Structure formats: C-alpha cells, structure tokens
Backbone as numpy.savetxt, mean C-alpha at the origin, in Angstrom:
# Nx Ny Nz CAx CAy CAz Cx Cy Cz
28.82 45.69 14.15 28.11 44.84 14.86 26.61 45.02 14.51
26.16 46.26 14.55 24.73 46.55 14.16 24.50 45.97 12.74
25.24 45.90 11.75 25.06 45.40 10.36 25.02 43.78 10.51
25.92 43.37 11.38 25.81 41.83 11.62 24.37 41.31 12.13
23.91 42.08 13.15 22.70 41.94 13.77 21.61 41.85 12.90
21.59 43.04 12.01 20.40 43.10 11.01 20.66 42.02 9.91
21.69 41.63 9.54 21.92 40.48 8.62 21.45 39.15 9.30
21.57 39.08 10.64 21.12 37.85 11.26 19.66 37.86 11.18
19.05 39.08 11.47 17.56 39.08 11.45 16.99 38.77 10.08
17.77 39.28 9.05 17.27 38.70 7.78 17.37 37.37 7.37
18.35 36.74 7.77 18.40 35.29 7.64 17.36 34.65 8.31
17.05 35.09 9.62 16.09 34.28 10.43 14.54 34.53 9.70
14.41 35.84 9.11 13.18 36.07 8.58 12.96 35.09 7.46
14.16 35.21 6.46 14.08 34.26 5.30 13.72 32.87 5.55
14.46 32.29 6.66 14.27 31.01 7.18 12.69 30.85 7.58
12.09 31.73 8.29 10.82 31.63 8.76 9.78 31.63 7.53
10.17 32.54 6.51 9.18 32.51 5.32 9.40 31.18 4.44
10.67 30.55 4.47 10.78 29.23 3.81 10.16 28.14 4.54
10.27 28.21 5.93 9.55 27.22 6.70 7.98 27.35 6.52
7.55 28.43 6.46 6.08 28.70 6.31 5.51 28.11 4.92
6.52 28.39 3.87 6.22 27.88 2.45 6.26 26.48 2.51
7.20 25.86 3.10 7.13 24.30 3.09 5.95 23.89 3.69
5.64 24.44 4.98 4.37 23.94 5.67 3.13 24.22 4.75
3.10 25.20 4.03 1.88 25.39 3.05 1.90 24.37 2.03
3.00 23.98 1.35 3.14 23.01 0.45 2.59 21.56 1.16
2.96 21.28 2.41 2.72 20.18 2.99 1.10 20.01 3.10
0.54 21.24 3.52 -0.93 21.25 3.77 -1.63 21.15 2.47
-1.06 21.51 1.30 -1.67 21.51 -0.08 -1.93 19.97 -0.43
-1.04 18.98 0.08 -1.12 17.61 -0.33 -2.49 16.98 0.23
-3.18 16.46 -0.65 -4.65 15.87 -0.55 -4.65 14.46 -1.12
-5.76 13.90 -0.70 -5.98 12.53 -1.21 -6.81 12.80 -2.57
-6.20 12.13 -3.63 -6.88 12.15 -4.91 -7.52 10.80 -5.30
-7.16 9.69 -4.58 -7.79 8.39 -4.73 -7.61 7.71 -3.57
-8.71 7.13 -3.16 -8.78 6.33 -1.93 -9.63 5.25 -1.89
-9.18 4.02 -1.72 -10.13 2.88 -1.51 -9.64 2.22 -0.30
-8.78 2.71 0.62 -8.38 2.09 1.93 -9.69 2.31 2.91
-9.58 1.74 4.06 -10.56 1.91 5.02 -10.33 3.19 5.81
-11.42 3.85 6.35 -11.25 5.05 7.02 -10.59 4.79 8.35
-9.77 5.68 8.76 -9.00 5.54 10.09 -8.05 4.44 10.14
-7.41 4.11 9.03 -6.36 2.96 9.13 -7.04 1.73 8.63
-6.30 0.69 8.42 -6.82 -0.56 8.02 -7.69 -1.24 9.06
-8.70 -1.96 8.69 -9.48 -2.79 9.57 -8.49 -3.95 10.06
-9.14 -4.69 11.05 -8.17 -5.83 11.47 -7.86 -6.75 10.42
-8.76 -7.08 9.43 -8.35 -7.59 8.16 -9.44 -7.30 6.97
-9.07 -7.74 5.89 -9.88 -7.35 4.76 -9.92 -8.51 3.81
-10.76 -8.65 2.85 -10.58 -9.71 1.70 -9.36 -9.43 1.01
-8.75 -10.37 0.37 -7.34 -10.23 -0.14 -7.02 -11.28 -1.13
-6.09 -10.89 -2.09 -5.45 -11.83 -3.03 -3.96 -11.74 -2.97
-3.27 -12.80 -3.03 -1.86 -12.85 -3.14 -1.34 -13.66 -4.37
-0.05 -13.38 -4.82 0.42 -13.93 -5.99 0.71 -15.56 -5.82
0.98 -15.96 -4.57 1.24 -17.41 -4.40 -0.07 -18.15 -4.47
-1.10 -17.67 -3.83 -2.41 -18.17 -3.73 -3.05 -18.30 -5.13
-2.98 -17.16 -5.81 -3.79 -16.89 -6.99 -2.87 -16.91 -8.35
-1.62 -17.22 -8.26 -0.77 -17.56 -9.34 -0.72 -16.37 -10.24
-0.22 -15.22 -9.75 0.02 -13.90 -10.70 1.36 -13.28 -10.37
1.74 -12.42 -11.21 2.94 -11.67 -10.99 2.62 -10.26 -10.45
1.70 -9.58 -10.98 1.29 -8.25 -10.55 -0.24 -8.23 -10.30
-0.62 -7.31 -9.41 -2.08 -6.98 -9.11 -2.15 -5.43 -9.04
-3.27 -4.91 -9.64 -3.44 -3.56 -9.50 -4.92 -3.04 -10.06
-4.88 -1.79 -10.66 -6.26 -1.45 -11.18 -5.82 -0.13 -12.09
-6.89 0.17 -12.87 -6.87 1.46 -13.71 -7.83 2.30 -12.92
-7.30 3.62 -12.62 -7.99 4.45 -11.69 -7.93 5.83 -12.30
-9.09 6.61 -12.13 -9.02 8.00 -12.30 -9.30 8.85 -11.28
-8.44 9.88 -11.08 -8.22 10.57 -9.83 -9.28 11.62 -9.64
-9.57 11.97 -8.21 -10.45 13.02 -8.04 -9.64 14.33 -7.80
-10.57 15.50 -7.51 -9.71 16.68 -7.26 -9.00 17.25 -8.38
-7.99 18.34 -8.10 -7.15 18.72 -9.09 -5.68 18.63 -8.88
-5.30 18.17 -7.69 -3.87 17.95 -7.41 -3.29 16.82 -8.19
-2.18 17.02 -8.84 -1.59 16.03 -9.72 -0.17 15.76 -9.52
0.47 16.31 -8.39 1.89 16.11 -8.07 2.11 15.08 -6.95
2.38 13.89 -7.44 2.37 12.79 -6.50 3.29 12.95 -5.44
3.00 12.60 -4.16 3.74 12.71 -2.95 3.75 11.20 -2.37
2.84 10.60 -2.33 2.86 9.03 -1.74 1.75 8.39 -2.13
1.95 7.05 -1.97 0.90 5.89 -2.08 0.92 5.00 -1.09
-0.18 4.77 -0.41 -0.30 3.93 0.65 -1.22 2.49 0.11
-0.59 1.45 0.45 -1.17 0.15 -0.03 -1.41 -0.67 1.32
-2.61 -1.29 1.44 -3.07 -2.07 2.49 -2.81 -3.56 2.25
-1.98 -4.21 3.03 -1.70 -5.76 2.84 -2.47 -6.56 3.70
-2.61 -7.78 3.58 -3.01 -8.68 4.57 -2.07 -9.93 4.63
-1.44 -9.96 6.01 -0.55 -10.93 6.13 -1.20 -12.07 6.90
-1.01 -13.30 6.23 -1.46 -14.65 6.77 -0.30 -15.40 7.29
1.00 -14.83 7.22 2.13 -15.65 7.49 2.32 -15.78 9.06
2.79 -16.81 9.52 2.95 -17.13 10.82 4.57 -17.26 11.07
5.12 -16.80 12.19 6.40 -16.90 12.57 6.82 -18.30 12.77
5.88 -19.26 13.18 6.26 -20.75 13.13 4.80 -21.30 12.76
4.84 -22.50 12.14 3.52 -23.12 11.79 2.92 -22.44 10.58
1.66 -22.72 10.35 0.92 -22.11 9.23 -0.38 -21.52 9.49
-1.01 -20.86 8.60 -2.11 -20.17 9.03 -3.43 -21.15 9.21
-3.25 -22.29 8.30 -4.35 -23.08 8.21 -4.07 -24.54 8.75
-3.01 -24.72 9.59 -2.54 -25.93 10.25 -2.98 -26.07 11.68
-3.55 -24.95 12.26 -3.88 -24.92 13.53 -2.68 -24.95 14.76
-1.60 -24.55 14.08 -0.43 -24.63 14.73 0.62 -23.22 14.67
-0.36 -22.15 14.26 0.41 -20.93 13.97 0.88 -20.25 15.42
2.15 -19.87 15.39 2.74 -19.31 16.60 3.52 -18.05 16.18
3.20 -16.95 16.71 3.97 -15.54 16.44 4.28 -14.84 17.84
5.47 -14.46 17.97 5.74 -13.64 19.04 5.29 -12.21 18.78
4.85 -11.55 19.78 4.25 -10.15 19.82 5.26 -9.25 19.15
4.78 -8.54 18.10 5.59 -7.61 17.39 6.54 -8.19 16.34
6.46 -9.62 16.19 7.42 -10.21 15.16 7.10 -9.72 13.68
8.09 -9.52 12.91 7.88 -9.05 11.57 8.83 -9.75 10.62
8.64 -9.65 9.21 9.55 -10.08 8.39 9.80 -9.06 7.24
10.96 -9.15 6.59 11.32 -8.06 5.59 10.82 -8.47 4.22
10.21 -7.54 3.65 9.45 -7.95 2.38 9.69 -6.80 1.36
10.49 -7.02 0.31 10.67 -5.92 -0.76 9.35 -5.86 -1.66
8.80 -4.83 -1.89 7.55 -4.63 -2.53 7.73 -3.56 -3.70
7.24 -3.76 -4.87 7.49 -2.85 -5.89 6.15 -2.26 -6.27
5.99 -0.77 -6.45 4.81 -0.25 -7.03 5.27 0.48 -8.19
4.49 0.20 -9.36 4.60 0.81 -10.66 3.53 1.52 -11.07
3.67 2.73 -11.59 2.64 3.48 -12.08 2.69 3.81 -13.56
1.73 3.59 -14.48 1.73 3.82 -15.79 0.66 4.66 -16.36
0.84 5.28 -17.56 -0.18 6.06 -18.21 -1.15 4.96 -18.92
-2.07 5.56 -19.55 -3.10 4.54 -20.23 -2.50 3.93 -21.56
-1.35 4.40 -21.99 -0.66 3.82 -23.05 0.30 2.64 -22.66
0.54 2.58 -21.39 1.51 1.65 -20.82 2.83 1.97 -20.57
3.15 3.47 -20.83 4.39 4.12 -20.50 4.59 4.22 -18.94
5.68 3.88 -18.51 5.83 4.10 -17.09 6.05 5.44 -16.69
5.29 5.94 -15.45 5.36 7.30 -15.14 6.29 7.35 -13.75
6.18 6.21 -12.94 7.07 6.24 -11.71 7.09 4.68 -11.28
8.22 4.42 -10.47 8.22 2.99 -9.86 9.05 3.22 -8.62
8.70 2.38 -7.58 9.48 2.30 -6.37 9.49 1.05 -5.88
10.67 0.48 -5.32 10.68 -0.80 -4.64 11.33 -0.36 -3.13
10.60 -0.79 -2.30 10.98 -0.62 -0.83 10.80 -1.80 -0.14
11.66 -2.08 0.92 11.59 -3.22 1.72 10.88 -2.67 3.03
9.73 -3.40 3.46 8.95 -3.29 4.49 9.10 -4.21 5.53
8.98 -3.82 6.77 8.81 -4.80 7.96 7.34 -5.16 8.20
7.01 -6.26 7.56 5.71 -6.67 7.55 5.20 -7.63 8.79
4.29 -7.22 9.53 3.89 -8.08 10.68 3.38 -9.48 10.25
3.94 -10.44 11.02 3.30 -11.76 11.09 1.94 -11.71 11.73
1.04 -12.47 11.21 -0.37 -12.57 11.88 -0.25 -13.18 13.31
-0.99 -12.90 14.26 -0.97 -13.55 15.52 -1.14 -14.83 15.75
-0.89 -15.46 16.80 -0.98 -16.91 16.96 -2.43 -17.38 16.95
-2.54 -18.71 16.56 -4.01 -19.24 16.51 -4.51 -19.22 17.96
-5.86 -18.95 18.05 -6.54 -18.92 19.34 -7.28 -20.13 19.57
-7.23 -20.71 20.72 -8.23 -21.76 21.02 -9.56 -21.57 20.93
-9.96 -20.31 21.05 -11.34 -19.73 20.89 -11.75 -19.69 19.44
-11.01 -19.81 18.48 -11.31 -19.66 17.04 -11.20 -20.99 16.27
-11.98 -21.34 15.40 -11.90 -22.55 14.46 -10.89 -22.24 13.49
-10.32 -23.53 12.81 -9.59 -23.48 11.71 -8.29 -22.78 11.84
-7.64 -22.66 13.22 -6.36 -22.05 13.22 -6.49 -20.56 13.16
-7.52 -19.92 13.14 -7.61 -18.39 13.20 -7.12 -17.69 14.47
-6.72 -16.48 14.48 -6.54 -15.75 15.69 -7.74 -14.84 15.96
-7.67 -14.48 17.26 -8.69 -13.70 17.83 -8.58 -12.24 17.98
-9.27 -11.43 17.24 -9.10 -10.08 17.44 -10.26 -9.72 18.43
-9.82 -8.92 19.57 -10.85 -8.54 20.54 -11.93 -7.67 20.01
-11.56 -6.86 18.88 -12.40 -6.02 18.19 -13.34 -6.58 17.25
-12.70 -7.59 16.26 -13.39 -8.10 15.25 -13.70 -9.65 15.22
-13.35 -10.20 16.18 -13.41 -11.71 16.26 -12.44 -12.57 15.48
-12.74 -13.68 15.08 -11.65 -14.67 14.48 -11.21 -14.33 13.07
-9.94 -14.15 12.90 -9.48 -13.74 11.51 -8.37 -14.61 11.08
-8.16 -14.94 9.67 -7.01 -15.48 9.16 -5.87 -14.66 9.01
-6.03 -13.40 8.61 -5.04 -12.58 8.25 -4.98 -11.30 9.10
-3.98 -10.46 8.90 -3.89 -9.24 9.64 -3.50 -8.07 8.65
-4.45 -7.02 8.64 -4.25 -5.95 7.81 -3.14 -4.98 8.03
-2.34 -4.48 7.20 -1.25 -3.41 7.58 -0.99 -2.59 6.47
-0.80 -1.33 6.75 -0.49 -0.37 5.65 0.94 -0.17 5.40
1.40 0.06 4.24 2.76 0.29 3.78 2.61 1.69 2.94
3.60 2.40 3.00 3.65 3.65 2.19 4.82 3.77 1.18
4.55 4.27 0.09 5.80 4.50 -0.85 5.72 6.06 -1.13
6.89 6.68 -0.92 7.05 8.20 -1.00 7.60 8.54 -2.43
7.05 9.62 -3.01 7.47 10.00 -4.33 7.80 11.61 -4.11
8.60 12.14 -4.96 9.00 13.54 -5.03 8.17 14.27 -6.18
6.94 14.54 -5.81 6.28 15.39 -6.71 6.14 14.93 -8.22
5.94 13.65 -8.48 5.75 13.13 -9.85 4.53 13.63 -10.45
4.74 14.32 -11.63 3.32 14.66 -12.38 2.41 13.52 -12.74
1.26 13.61 -12.55 0.26 12.60 -12.86 -0.77 12.90 -13.88
-1.15 12.08 -14.92 -2.24 12.33 -15.66 -3.55 12.09 -15.00
-4.62 12.39 -15.67 -5.81 12.09 -14.83 -6.16 10.57 -14.54
-5.81 9.66 -15.45 -5.89 8.36 -15.38 -4.77 7.41 -15.40
-4.46 6.59 -14.51 -3.25 5.76 -14.50 -3.75 4.22 -14.30
-2.71 3.34 -14.51 -2.69 2.01 -14.11 -1.56 1.76 -13.10
-1.96 1.23 -11.95 -0.78 0.93 -11.06 -0.80 -0.61 -10.86
0.52 -1.02 -10.67 0.73 -2.47 -10.34 1.63 -2.57 -9.13
1.22 -3.56 -8.28 1.80 -3.93 -6.93 2.45 -5.40 -7.18
3.64 -5.55 -6.99 4.34 -6.85 -7.14 5.31 -7.07 -5.98
5.49 -8.48 -5.65 6.58 -9.00 -4.87 6.86 -10.39 -5.29
7.88 -11.04 -4.84 8.16 -12.39 -5.22 7.84 -13.32 -4.13
7.35 -14.52 -4.50 6.96 -15.47 -3.67 7.63 -16.82 -4.11
7.51 -17.98 -3.44 8.06 -19.16 -3.88 7.90 -19.58 -5.43
6.70 -19.32 -6.00 6.50 -19.91 -7.39 6.06 -18.67 -8.18
5.73 -17.52 -7.57 5.07 -16.52 -8.37 5.78 -15.07 -8.22
5.10 -14.03 -8.71 5.80 -12.75 -8.64 6.60 -12.58 -9.91
7.18 -11.48 -10.22 8.05 -11.12 -11.40 9.25 -12.14 -11.30
9.76 -12.40 -10.11 10.96 -13.30 -10.13 10.86 -14.29 -9.04
10.25 -15.48 -9.29 9.94 -16.33 -8.26 11.17 -16.90 -7.59
11.12 -16.94 -6.26 12.29 -17.31 -5.47 12.72 -18.81 -5.16
11.66 -19.60 -5.60 11.83 -21.07 -5.48 12.34 -21.57 -4.02
11.81 -20.77 -3.03 12.21 -20.82 -1.63 10.95 -20.54 -0.86
10.34 -21.46 -0.21 9.16 -21.17 0.71 9.51 -20.13 1.68
8.49 -19.28 1.90 8.78 -18.10 2.88 7.60 -17.30 3.17
7.42 -16.48 4.08 6.41 -15.70 4.66 5.64 -14.94 3.38
6.31 -14.59 2.29 5.79 -13.90 1.35 4.58 -14.76 0.56
4.79 -16.16 0.75 3.78 -17.00 0.20 2.43 -16.85 0.69
2.39 -16.33 2.02 1.12 -16.11 2.81 0.89 -14.51 2.89
1.41 -13.62 2.02 1.17 -12.22 2.13 0.25 -11.88 1.00
-0.75 -11.19 1.12 -1.66 -10.74 0.23 -1.84 -9.25 -0.01
-2.51 -8.68 -1.02 -2.96 -7.31 -1.16 -4.30 -7.19 -0.68
-4.62 -6.49 0.19 -6.08 -6.13 0.73 -6.95 -5.52 -0.51
-8.34 -5.99 -0.35 -9.18 -5.54 -1.38 -10.45 -4.84 -0.70
-10.93 -3.89 -1.38 -12.36 -3.28 -0.89 -13.17 -3.19 -2.06
-14.48 -2.82 -1.84 -15.54 -2.87 -2.79 -15.32 -1.73 -3.82
-15.09 -0.57 -3.49 -15.07 0.73 -4.23 -14.35 1.88 -3.45
-13.79 2.70 -4.41 -13.11 3.82 -3.84 -14.05 4.90 -3.08
-13.70 5.68 -2.25 -14.48 6.84 -1.64 -13.98 8.12 -2.31
-12.82 8.17 -2.88 -12.31 9.16 -3.65 -11.76 8.70 -4.89
-12.11 9.33 -6.10 -11.54 8.89 -7.42 -12.59 7.73 -7.87
-12.25 7.13 -9.09 -12.97 6.05 -9.59 -12.11 4.88 -10.06
-12.64 3.76 -9.67 -11.91 2.49 -10.23 -12.40 2.35 -11.82
-11.52 2.74 -12.73 -12.12 2.89 -14.10 -12.64 1.65 -14.65
-12.11 0.42 -14.23 -12.51 -0.95 -14.81 -13.45 -1.66 -13.89
-14.11 -2.58 -14.31 -14.94 -3.41 -13.46 -14.14 -4.66 -12.73
-12.98 -4.79 -13.25 -12.18 -5.91 -12.52 -10.74 -5.37 -12.22
-10.03 -6.16 -11.38 -8.74 -5.97 -10.97 -7.89 -6.19 -12.11
-6.81 -5.56 -12.24 -5.81 -5.81 -13.22 -4.81 -6.80 -12.70
-4.59 -7.99 -13.54 -3.70 -9.05 -13.00 -2.71 -9.13 -14.24
-1.34 -8.95 -13.95 -0.25 -9.13 -14.91 -0.46 -8.20 -16.07
-0.92 -7.03 -15.78 -0.83 -6.04 -16.80 -2.12 -5.91 -17.68
-3.17 -6.85 -17.41 -4.28 -6.70 -18.24 -5.54 -6.83 -17.22
-6.79 -6.33 -17.64 -7.94 -6.40 -16.73 -8.15 -7.95 -16.57
-8.39 -8.15 -15.26 -8.81 -9.61 -15.06 -10.31 -9.90 -15.19
-10.64 -11.15 -15.03 -12.10 -11.56 -15.41 -12.62 -12.31 -14.32
-11.75 -12.76 -13.17 -12.33 -13.80 -12.21 -12.16 -13.14 -10.90
-12.17 -11.84 -10.77 -11.87 -11.29 -9.24 -13.02 -10.43 -8.93
-14.10 -10.44 -9.61 -15.32 -9.86 -9.16 -15.02 -8.43 -9.25
-15.78 -7.48 -8.48 -15.81 -6.04 -8.54 -14.90 -5.59 -7.42
-14.04 -6.18 -6.88 -13.16 -5.69 -5.98 -12.11 -4.78 -6.49
-11.45 -4.07 -5.67 -10.40 -3.13 -6.22 -9.27 -3.21 -5.15
-7.95 -3.12 -5.27 -7.08 -3.23 -4.18 -7.22 -1.99 -3.37
-6.92 -2.30 -1.94 -6.94 -1.01 -0.98 -5.69 -0.22 -1.12
-5.81 1.05 -1.76 -4.82 1.84 -1.95 -5.11 3.40 -1.84
-4.22 4.25 -1.45 -4.51 5.71 -1.43 -3.44 6.41 -2.11
-3.73 7.31 -2.93 -2.82 8.20 -3.57 -2.99 9.70 -2.97
-1.80 10.34 -2.72 -1.80 11.52 -2.22 -0.98 12.45 -3.15
-1.57 13.80 -3.38 -0.76 14.73 -4.29 -0.84 16.11 -3.80
0.12 16.97 -4.28 0.13 18.21 -4.05 -0.27 18.97 -5.34
-0.32 20.29 -5.36 -0.66 21.14 -6.52 0.56 21.71 -7.18
1.73 21.14 -6.83 2.93 21.48 -7.65 4.14 21.17 -6.89
5.32 21.31 -7.52 6.60 20.96 -6.76 7.17 22.28 -6.11
C-alpha cells in the first residue's frame, strides 16, 4: 500500500509539473504583429470586400516584431454590412438581436517566394449588422457609443499548432460571394455585404508594402490601409 501511495504521489507531481510547463508555454505566446484596434474591434472600421471591390483575396506583406516565431493564432477583424432582411443601403434593414450567418473563410500564409507556409479554412458565425435606425440617415444603424454606422466590426480567430514562421510573410484572406472570391457562388447572400476591416498602420510589426495585396500582388488603388489582423506566436513547440 505504501508503494502505491508513493507512486500516486509521483504521478500527481509529474502531472503538476506538466501542467506548469503547459501554462508556461501559454504565457510565452505573444503578439508579433498587430494592426487590430486596442481592446477588441471598434463598432466599425473602414473596410473592403470581394463583392464590392471585385477581388478574390485580400492581404498584405508583413514583417514580424519580437523574436517568437511559432504561430499559435491569427485574428482578423471583419465588417458585416449584411442585414437579416432588407439591405444596408435600402433603408429597410431588419435584424433580430443576436442573429448570425455561417461563413467559411480561408486564411493562407506564404513566404516571400510565394511558397505556402500554412492555410486554414474555418466556418464562423458572423453577426448581421443591426436594424436601420430612424435616427440615422441612409439606412444606417445607431451605435450608442459611436453614432450611426453602416457595418458592424467583429473578430474571428484561426488557430494553428506552432507553425514555424520566417521574419516576413504574405497572408491572404478569402471567402466566396455571389460574383467574386476564389469560387463565386452565383447566388446572392450575406457574404456579398461582408468586408475585411482596415486600419492605417500596425502597432506591432511592419506592413512591408505601401499598399494592400489584392489577388496575390500588391494593389495600387487601396491607399495606405492595411487589413486589421493580429498574429500571435510562441517561442517553440
């Protein structure tokens, strides 16, 4: 009985050490690139979407900060202009509180030569924007905090299992709409009014090019914006 008791103590001790190691690894995960807004997404942000701007993919070339290079997750801020009923610009937008639509979205990460490092497709429950408010013009909804808005910002996150990263990558975000995206659906739907949110510049890391990347090459008509994304990484697997 005494030996069994000692063995049990050893198992508990090993489990405690393993748990501490896992916790330490979790703590090591840090932000290596960030162009999202502090404390979560704002009510809404400037944005571009495939249906509105006729493209397949949107992304950027970025250089990471810090030294961690074992990718754990990437967060992308979206801007949903979709209404459960009606349209965002028709003055007839109606959305029930908490209503969402399912949207598959793909994130692909490549090195500077174009070779794929990692890709993930995940289906997210994206919120519809709120109903049009009589207090706002042009069918906008009313945010008590930020006033009248067309779209609603929302974060989605892709998880990765410690994928090694080079210092600079090109990432691409894509999803299908009626007429655009990698595989157009030829059916109107809420994805037609879904955009990727944009910010002016990252707070961590560097947006390597002066323009957003559209369909795999640096764009020329999208100004100095960069998509609102955040990369997190650890120091090793």
